[in-house]
ZAMARGU-4260 file (C-alpha; in steps of 0.2 Angstrom, whole numbers, plus 5000, padded with zeros to 4 digits):
<rodrens>
0) 5450/5949/5611 | 5457/5966/5615 | 5464/5967/5633 | 5457/5984/5635 | 5439/5978/5635
5) 5430/5979/5652 | 5433/5964/5663 | 5414/5961/5664 | 5413/5959/5645 | 5428/5947/5644
10) 5420/5937/5658 | 5403/5937/5650 | 5409/5931/5633 | 5418/5916/5641 | 5401/5908/5644
15) 5390/5906/5629 | 5374/5903/5640 | 5374/5920/5648 | 5362/5932/5638 | 5346/5922/5638
20) 5330/5920/5649 | 5338/5922/5666 | 5348/5937/5661 | 5338/5949/5670 | 5339/5939/5687
25) 5358/5939/5685 | 5358/5957/5681 | 5348/5961/5697 | 5360/5951/5708 | 5375/5960/5700
30) 5367/5977/5701 | 5363/5974/5720 | 5381/5969/5723 | 5388/5984/5714 | 5376/5995/5724
35) 5382/5988/5740 | 5400/5989/5735 | 5398/6007/5731 | 5387/6012/5746 | 5399/6004/5758
40) 5414/6010/5748 | 5421/5992/5746 | 5423/5990/5765 | 5413/5974/5767 | 5414/5958/5757
45) 5398/5954/5748 | 5392/5936/5750 | 5377/5929/5740 | 5367/5913/5743 | 5355/5903/5733
50) 5346/5887/5734 | 5342/5874/5720 | 5339/5884/5704 | 5344/5900/5714 | 5361/5893/5717
55) 5364/5892/5699 | 5360/5910/5697 | 5371/5914/5712 | 5385/5904/5704 | 5384/5914/5687
60) 5383/5931/5696 | 5398/5927/5706 | 5408/5922/5690 | 5403/5938/5681 | 5404/5950/5695
65) 5421/5953/5704 | 5413/5963/5718 | 5405/5947/5724 | 5417/5939/5736 | 5408/5923/5740
70) 5393/5912/5735 | 5385/5899/5746 | 5376/5886/5735 | 5363/5875/5744 | 5357/5860/5734
75) 5361/5867/5717 | 5353/5858/5702 | 5367/5847/5694 | 5362/5850/5676 | 5354/5863/5665
80) 5343/5848/5659 | 5335/5847/5676 | 5317/5854/5674 | 5320/5865/5689 | 5336/5872/5683
85) 5337/5890/5675 | 5336/5888/5656 | 5348/5900/5648
</rodrens>
């Protein structure tokens, strides 16, 4: 992979499960983080949180968006095989 590609693309390609059913929810989280980063000119750290299946979305968004400084995960589902887990 060419090192001149955007960091988001390199990070997204690292996870084969990324572009599926919950893609839109992750994009909403990432878009909100970017908006806040731009609005406050990067002067505040962005922390997101999620509970159960939302914790999985928070974890993926944190992996793929460098503007998110921290994620608080409450009772995350432990497997994508869990019926409550996001199915990518």
